[in-house]
C-alpha positions in Angstrom: 26.2 3.3 47.6 25.1 2.2 44.2 23.5 4.7 41.8 19.8 4.8 41.6 18.3 2.8 38.6 16.8 4.8 35.8 13.2 3.2 36.1 11.7 6.5 35.1 13.1 6.2 31.5 12.3 3.5 28.9 15.1 0.9 29.1 17.1 0.5 26.0 18.8 -2.8 26.1 21.8 -2.0 24.1 22.5 1.0 26.5 21.4 0.0 29.8 21.7 -3.6 31.3 20.4 -3.8 34.5 21.5 -7.0 36.9 18.7 -9.7 37.4 18.7 -8.7 41.1 17.8 -5.1 40.4 14.0 -4.3 41.0 13.5 -2.8 37.7 15.2 -5.5 35.6 13.2 -6.5 32.6 14.2 -9.2 30.5 14.4 -8.2 26.9 12.1 -9.5 24.3 13.7 -10.5 21.0 11.1 -9.5 18.1 12.0 -11.1 15.0 10.3 -9.4 11.8 10.2 -11.6 8.8 9.1 -10.3 5.4 9.2 -11.5 1.8 9.4 -7.8 0.6 10.8 -4.7 2.1 9.2 -5.2 5.4 7.8 -1.7 5.8 4.4 -2.5 6.4 5.6 -5.2 9.0 7.9 -2.7 10.9 5.2 0.0 10.9 2.6 -2.6 12.3 5.3 -3.5 15.1 6.2 0.0 15.8 2.5 1.0 16.2 1.9 -1.8 18.4 4.9 -1.6 20.5 3.9 2.1 21.3 1.2 1.1 23.5 3.6 -0.6 25.9 5.7 1.7 28.3 9.3 0.8 29.5 9.1 -2.2 27.0 12.5 -3.9 26.6 12.5 -5.0 22.9 15.4 -6.0 20.7 14.2 -5.7 17.1 15.6 -8.4 14.5 14.9 -7.2 10.9 14.4 -9.9 8.1 13.5 -8.6 4.8 13.3 -10.0 1.4 12.9 -13.6 2.6 11.9 -15.4 -0.6 13.5 -18.8 -0.4 13.8 -21.8 1.8 17.5 -21.3 1.7 17.3 -17.7 2.7 15.2 -18.8 5.7 17.2 -21.4 6.8 20.0 -19.1 7.4 18.2 -16.9 9.9 17.2 -20.1 12.0 20.6 -19.8 13.9 19.6 -16.3 15.0 16.1 -17.6 16.0 17.6 -20.5 17.9 20.3 -17.9 19.6 17.8 -15.2 20.4 14.4 -16.7 20.8 11.6 -14.7 21.1 8.4 -13.5 19.2 8.1 -13.9 15.5 6.1 -11.4 13.4 6.0 -12.5 9.6 4.6 -11.6 6.1 5.2 -14.2 3.8 2.8 -15.0 1.0 4.7 -17.9 -0.5 3.0 -21.1 0.9 6.3 -23.2 1.0 8.3 -20.3 3.0 5.4 -19.8 5.2 5.3 -23.6 6.1 9.1 -23.8 6.5 9.1 -20.7 9.0 6.2 -22.0 11.1 7.9 -25.5 11.1 11.0 -23.9 12.6 9.0 -21.8 15.1 7.1 -24.8 16.2 10.3 -27.1 16.7 11.8 -24.0 18.6 8.7 -23.2 20.7 8.4 -19.7 19.4 5.2 -18.0 19.1 4.8 -16.8 15.4 2.0 -14.2 14.1 1.2 -13.8 10.6 0.0 -10.2 11.0 -1.8 -9.5 7.8 -3.8 -12.9 7.4 -6.8 -11.9 9.3 -7.0 -8.5 7.1 -6.4 -10.4 3.7 -8.8 -13.2 4.7 -11.6 -10.4 5.6 -11.0 -8.6 2.2 -11.0 -11.7 0.2 -14.3 -12.6 1.8 -15.9 -9.2 1.3 -14.6 -8.7 -2.3 -15.5 -12.3 -3.2 -11.8 -12.8 -4.6 -8.7 -15.1 -3.8 -5.6 -13.2 -2.7 -2.9 -13.1 -5.4 -0.1 -14.3 -2.9 2.4 -12.2 -4.6 5.0 -10.4 -2.3 5.7 -6.8 -2.7 2.6 -5.8 -4.8 2.1 -2.6 -3.0 5.7 -1.5 -4.2 4.7 -2.1 -8.0 6.2 0.5 -10.3 2.9 1.4 -11.7 1.2 4.7 -12.4 0.6 5.4 -8.6 4.3 4.8 -8.1 5.3 7.4 -10.8 3.0 9.9 -9.6 4.3 9.8 -6.0 7.8 10.1 -7.4 6.7 13.2 -9.4 5.2 14.6 -6.2 8.5 14.1 -4.2 10.4 15.8 -7.0 7.8 18.7 -7.2 8.1 19.1 -3.3 11.7 19.2 -3.1 12.0 21.8 -5.9 9.1 24.0 -4.2 10.7 24.0 -0.6 11.1 27.1 1.4 9.4 29.4 -1.0 11.2 28.6 -4.0 9.5 28.7 -7.4 6.4 30.6 -6.5 5.1 30.9 -10.1 4.3 27.0 -10.1 2.5 26.8 -6.8 -0.9 26.6 -8.7 0.1 23.0 -9.6 0.4 22.1 -5.9 -2.2 20.1 -4.2 -1.2 21.7 -0.8 0.6 24.9 0.1 2.0 25.1 4.0 2.6 28.4 5.3 4.2 29.3 8.8 7.2 30.7 10.7 10.6 29.3 10.9 10.8 25.8 12.4 7.1 25.0 12.4 7.6 21.6 10.7 6.7 22.8 7.2 9.4 20.8 5.5 9.3 17.5 7.0 5.7 17.6 6.8 6.0 18.3 3.1 8.2 15.5 2.5 5.9 13.2 4.3 2.9 14.4 2.2 5.0 13.9 -0.8 5.6 10.3 -0.1 1.7 9.9 0.0 1.8 11.3 -3.4 0.8 15.1 -2.7 2.5 17.7 -4.4 3.4 20.2 -1.8 4.8 23.7 -1.6 5.8 25.6 1.5 6.3 29.1 2.4 8.2 30.5 5.5 6.6 33.5 6.9 8.8 36.5 7.9 7.5 39.7 9.3 10.2 42.0 7.5 9.7 39.8 4.1 6.1 39.7 2.9 5.1 36.5 1.1 5.1 36.7 -2.9 1.5 38.0 -4.1 1.2 34.4 -5.7 0.4 32.9 -2.4 -2.7 35.1 -2.2 -4.2 34.3 -5.6 -3.9 30.6 -5.6 -7.0 28.7 -6.6 -6.1 24.9 -6.8 -4.0 24.2 -3.7 -5.3 24.0 -0.4 -3.4 26.7 1.9 -2.9 25.5 5.4 -1.3 27.5 8.2 1.0 25.5 10.6 1.7 27.3 13.8 3.7 26.4 17.2 3.8 27.6 20.6 6.3 30.6 21.1 8.0 28.6 23.9 8.3 25.6 22.0 9.6 27.5 18.9 12.4 29.2 21.0 13.5 25.9 22.3 13.5 24.2 18.9 15.5 27.3 17.5 18.0 27.1 20.1 18.6 23.4 19.4 19.0 24.3 15.8 21.7 27.1 16.5 23.6 24.7 18.7 23.7 22.1 15.9 25.1 24.8 13.6 27.8 25.8 16.4 26.1 29.2 16.9 26.3 30.5 20.4 25.4 34.0 20.1 22.0 35.5 21.3 19.8 36.7 18.1 16.4 37.8 17.5 15.8 34.3 16.2 15.6 33.0 19.6 14.3 36.2 21.4 11.1 35.1 23.1 9.3 38.5 22.4 10.6 38.3 18.8 9.4 34.8 18.4 5.8 35.7 19.9 5.4 38.5 17.5 6.3 36.2 14.5 3.4 33.8 15.6 1.0 36.7 16.0 2.0 37.9 12.6 1.4 34.5 11.1 -1.8 33.9 12.8 -3.3 37.5 11.9 -2.4 36.4 8.2 -4.1 33.0 8.5 -7.2 34.9 10.0 -7.3 37.5 7.5 -7.3 34.9 4.6 -9.6 32.5 6.1 -7.2 29.6 5.9 -7.3 26.5 8.4 -4.6 26.5 10.9 -3.1 23.4 12.6 -1.2 23.8 15.8 1.8 21.5 15.6 3.1 22.1 19.2 2.1 18.6 20.3 1.8 16.8 17.1 4.1 14.5 15.2 4.7 15.0 11.6 2.5 11.9 10.9 -0.5 13.6 12.9 -0.1 16.9 11.2 -0.2 15.3 7.7 -3.1 13.2 8.7 -4.9 16.3 9.6 -4.1 18.0 6.5 -5.2 15.0 4.3 -8.6 15.1 6.1 -8.7 18.8 5.5 -8.0 18.1 1.8 -10.8 15.4 1.5 -13.3 17.5 3.5 -12.6 20.2 0.8 -13.0 17.8 -2.1 -16.3 16.7 -0.7 -17.3 20.2 -0.1 -17.9 19.3 3.6 -16.5 21.6 6.3 -19.0 21.2 9.2 -18.0 17.9 10.7 -14.3 18.3 11.5 -15.1 17.9 15.2 -12.9 20.7 16.4 -9.9 18.9 14.7 -8.4 22.3 13.5 -8.2 25.3 15.7 -9.7 28.5 14.7 -8.1 31.3 12.6 -8.5 33.9 15.3 -4.9 35.9 16.0 -3.4 35.9 19.5 
């Protein structure tokens, strides 16, 4: 008897290749991403769109820095061997025309993913687009501010250098494994200086945390059950098998309650990261910061949970 087909899980073409007569067989879609710059924007658009399709069998082919006809011609053999859908962001007219010519010859659908956005902006601004690749990656003032933010955030991770926290835009507080560091790094890449502090029952945070004026202080919390699971996985990756208070359910619940009481006492906004991605958590924090700058806090639509202790 043949084993059951794993239909309940998304099909990964490189790992699972069902036979054509299998009822769950899905022919893979080859998605070619062609960009004249780093391709980061194009990749994010494709990722966001693909997230809307369950059980999609997609093989992505990434072609960044395509800025010449010669370079483009070198990838035509891959388009021929693995035909599929082509997404592209090419601003050079000659390179675009060449790619479109290849796609027409091979009968491949090609989508210029930024064209409608650029056209709408050109119409609204009354300007003609510059047509220069990678302009969002220029080493301008914003670029160096972002680098500075990343350096600051790395230097102020895990409660380090509390004497400099007043320089931060955001300070994140929470118990161990509540996504403080990855959220901090993500925000730093968006240009925000972020410090974070772990909250430990036996070791109160430095007094500087309670006297900050400039930074937005946000409490991050997680469900005790989820924290126990994350911490156990963390110990396993470190080769630790002994049972400790770090993963004791009652102990973890006490830690979460301790943190929530602190958040409530100080009136800090709280974001529950239990079911949030890093990106979603960061977006919520940025929204909080923007609302604070505008002096408006009445229209947050329940986005952030109350600061009552559990």
